[in-house]
N, C-alpha and C positions, 0 to 999 in steps of 0.2 A: 408341891407346896409343902412347907413345914407343917407341923402339928398333924400329920397324917391325912390331910385332905388331898386327894388325888386330882391333879389338874385335868386329867383325861376326862373326868366326868363332865367338865364344862364344854370341852371341844365337841362332844357328841350330842349335846342338848340342843333342842330347838329353841329359838328366841323366847317363846312363851314360858318354856320350862326354866330357862335361866332367870327370867324376871320373877317367877314364882319363888325360886331359890333365894334370890336377893330379898324378896318380901319377907321370907321366913327369917332371914338374918336380921332385918330391920325390926320385925316384930319382937324377936327374941331379945334384942339389946335394949330397945326403947320402951317396951311395954311389960306388964306383969306376965308371969308364967302362964296364967289362965288364958291370956290373950293368945299365946302361942298354941295352947291346946285347942282353942276355938278355931284358930287358923288351920290346924291339922284336920279338924272335922270338916272344914270347907273343902279340903283337898282329898277327901275319901274317894272321890270318883276318879282320881287319877290312876293311870296304869302303873304297874309295879316299878318300871324304870324311873318314872317321875317320883314315886314315893321314895325310892332308894336314893335319888338325888337329894331330896329334901332331908332325909335322914342323915346323909353324909354331911350336910351343912349344919344341922342342928345338934349333932353330937358334940361339937366343939364350938359353941356359939360365938363367944367373944373373939377367939383367935380367927375363926372363919371370916368374921366381918373384916378384920384387919387384912387377912390374906386376900379377900376379894378386892378391897380397896387398893392393895398393892398391885393386883393384876392390872387395874386401870392405870395406876401411876407408873408402872414399869415401862410402858411404852412412851412415857413423856419425860425421859431423861434428857436434860439440856446439855449433853456431854460433848457436843461437837465444838462449841465455841465458849459458852458462858461459864463463869465461875463466880463463887462468892467473893464480893469485893473486899471483905474483911479477912478471909482466910485463904482465898484462891482454891478452895476445895470445890469439887463438882457440885452442880445444882440439879435438883430434881423437881419436876413440876407436879403439883398436887392440886386436885379440885375437890371441893366439898360442897354439898348442897344441903341447905337448911331451909326447908319449905320452898319458898320462891327465891331465896337468896343463894346465889352461886358465888363461892369464894375460891378464886384461883390464885396460886402463888408459887414461887420458887422457894425451895428450902435447901440449905446446905446438906449434903449427904453425910457430913460428919458432925456438924454443929446445928442441932435442931432449932436453936433459938435465932439463928440467922435466917429470917423469913422476909421475902420480897414480893410485894403485891403485883398482880398482873391486871391492869386495867384494859378496857376495850381499845383505848387509843395507844397505849404504850406499856412496857414493862418498867416498873420502878425498881432499879437495881442500885439505889443509893443506900448509904449507911445512915440510918435514921438519926442517930445521935449527932451526926455531923451536920446534916442539912437542916435540922430543927433548932440549931443554936440561935439564941435571941439576937436581935439586931445589934445591941450594945456590945455583944461579945465578938463582933466581926470587925475585921480591918476594913479600910475604905475600899480596897480592891475586892474583898469578899462581899461587901455590900452591893457592889456593882454586879459581880458575877452571880451571886445567889439571890439578889432581890430585884435589882433594876430590870433585868431581862425576864423576870417572872411577872411583871406587870402586864395584864392582858392587852392594854392599849399599845404598848411597845411591840408585843407580838403581832398585833394586827397591822401596824404600820411598817413592820420591818422590811418587807419586800414591796411596799407601796410607797417607796420614796426614800426610806431611811438607808437601806443598804446601797441603793443606786447612787446616793450622794457621795459614797466613798471614791467614786471615779474622779472626783475633783481633787483627790489627794494622790492620784496616780494608780489607783487600783484598776486592773484590766477590764473590769466588767464581768458579769456572770458568764456570758458566752465564751469570752476569751479565756477566762480562768478555768472553766470546765475543759476547754479544748487542750490547754497546756497540761493540766493534771491528767487528763485522759491519755494524752500522748505519752507521758511519763510512765503511767501504770501499764499501758498496753505494750510499750517497748520492752518492759521487763516480764511480760506475760503474767503480770500480777492482776489477773482478771477473775480470780475466785471470789473471795469475800472482800468487799470494799466497805469501809465505814466513813460516813460523813460526820465527823466529830464536831460538836458545837454546831449542829445542823440548823439551828434557829427555825425558821418557818418552812424549811425543807425544800427550797428551790433547787439546791444542788443535789439533794437526795433524789428528787424526781428526775433530774437529768441523768443520773447514773442508772436508775431503773429503766428509763425509756430508751437508753442507748442499747439495751439488750446485749451488752458486751461483758456483763458481770453476772456470775452465777447467783450471787446473793448481795443485797445492799442493806446495810443497817444504818439508820439515822439515829444519832445520839445527841442528847442535850441535857443540861441540868435543869432547865426551866420547864415545868409542867405546861404552862400556857403556850410556850413555843411548840412543844410536842403536840398539843391539841390542835394548834394552828396548822402544823405540818400535816397532821392526820387529815384534817378537813381539806387542805389543799390537794392532798393526794387523791381523795375521793372525787373532788371536782374535776380532776384530770384523768379519771378512769382507772386509778390505781387502787384496787379494792382492799388489799391486805398489806400495807406497808409495815416493815419491821422497824419499830421505833423503841428506843430504850431511854430511860432517864438514868444518867450516870454522872459521876464526878470525874473529870479528866485526870485527876490525881489519884483516883482509885478505880481504874477501869475494871469492870466485872467480866473479864475475859481471861481465858487460859493463856499460858505462854505460847508464843509462836502460832497464834490462831488466825491472824488477819493478813490478807495479801496486800492491802493498800489502805491508807488513811488520808483523808482530806480534811483540813481544818481551815476553812475560809474566814478571814477577818476574825480570828479567835484567840491567838496566842496572847495578845495583849490583855485579854479578859480573864486569863487563868490566874487565880490568886497564888497557887502553888506551882509556878511555872516549871521549876526544876523537876519536881515530882511528876508532873504531867508529861514532860518530854521523856523521862525515864520509863514511864508506863507505856508510852507509844513504842519505844524501842523494844520493851519486853514483849508486847503482844504481836508485833510484826513477825511474820515468817521470814526466815533467811531468804534474801532475794526480794523482800517486800519493800514498798516505797511509801514515803510520807511527802505530802505536798501541803504547803500552807501559805497564806497571805496574812500580813499583819502590819502594824504601824511603826514607822520611825518617829522619833520626836521631831517637832518642827525645828528645822535647822536655823530658822530666823528668830526663834523664841528667846526671850531674855529670862534671867533668874536661874536658880539652881534646878537641875533636872529632877532632883528628889522632890522639890516642892511642886513641880508640875505633875509628877506622878501622884503624889498625895492628893492634890486638888482634883484631878480628873478621876481618880480611882482606877485608872488603867496603867499598865506597865508599857511605857513607850520606849522602844529600843533606840540607843544612841548611835549605833553603827553596825555595819555588816559583820565586823570582827566580833562584836559582842554576841550576836546570834550564833555565829560559827562556834564560838567557845561553848555556848550553852548546848549546842547540838553534840559537840565532842564529849562534853561531860555526861551527856545522856547515854552515850555508847556509840554514836556514829563516828568512829575514828579507828584507824589502824586496819591492818590486813584482815583481822578477824571480826572487826566491829562494824565498820561502815564508812560512809562518806557523805558529806553534805555540801550544798552550795547555797549562797545567798546573793541576791542582786537587788539593787534599788530601781524602782520604777517611779517616775515622776518625782514629786516633792517628798512624799512620806510613805510610800508603799514598799514593803519588803516582801520579796517572793523567796520562799524557802523550799528547797527540795533535798531529800535525803534517801539513801538506800542502805538497807541492812545487809551486811555480808554474812556468809559467802554468797556470791552470785552463781546461778546455774550456768553450766556450759562455758562458752568462751565469751560471754558478755563483758563489755568494757564499760565500767561505771562512769568514767570521765566522758566518754563519747555520749552517753545517755544524759548526763547532768548538764554538761557545759556546751 
């Protein structure tokens, strides 16, 4: 450790010795010097090795405390997947205890002001200045995406009839949708990290976890109430530690090429910044990774301008398969080095979107897998 404190002294200490050393540090930083002297008197009965350990700590009191805290934090680097959504720099987990209050958070390794709270149910990896914008400063689609689905009642009823109603518009239903997405992902061997983006109450997240085919499953949504509902639903089904994050689809808190597969069920029409969200999905997918989504076409029998319908509903309803294909191409899913996508219509208003990021491993044929 820097500042001349030797890490080896900690590795040879018994737990009680280590605790005493920590106490010495806390006394030194938070109380008067005479309190530290009193503490040393209390430890006069310790053997020489213990006294030497305490002396090593107290010779450089303030730096020693920071070094000890760094020891705990160094094993909590979220370097495998997560990144600061503002700067895309690595994140580091920190935990601080103030009496009975425990504060855990992620912090950017390069920008200390970029701090993200860790709650028992989920990690909040949103950019505070963006999600805290007042209602009057939001567009109609942002009000739906950031406010409507954050109403606890909507979260409660989401898989108690709300989502099931989508089958009336041609959606395949939860079971068939999972089966098709799972087939796409497994055919590409994209069974490492799968993200259920805009996971809502977590019914698809739970299916991926229970399938035992994926090494890691992350549920992500912008709505805190949806994430809490998802957490409770996981506990009810015996999933004790679901990995849930709060994030904006247009500012994914993930490193480049970090995720094997992404599922976004009945979600794309809710994303206010659709182009940015699709570009983010392309960015975070690994080469050979896959994206599966279901969303809404506009009602082919509706009257009036499409723009007015979008404004009135607050959702972005797609007018054709070609429109979605163009959006996917613009996001990066095109060309020999980019990727490929497919779109098909199911029923009256359901669009099923599949995409693969190139290059593919081995001799895999994307057309055979997608079509």
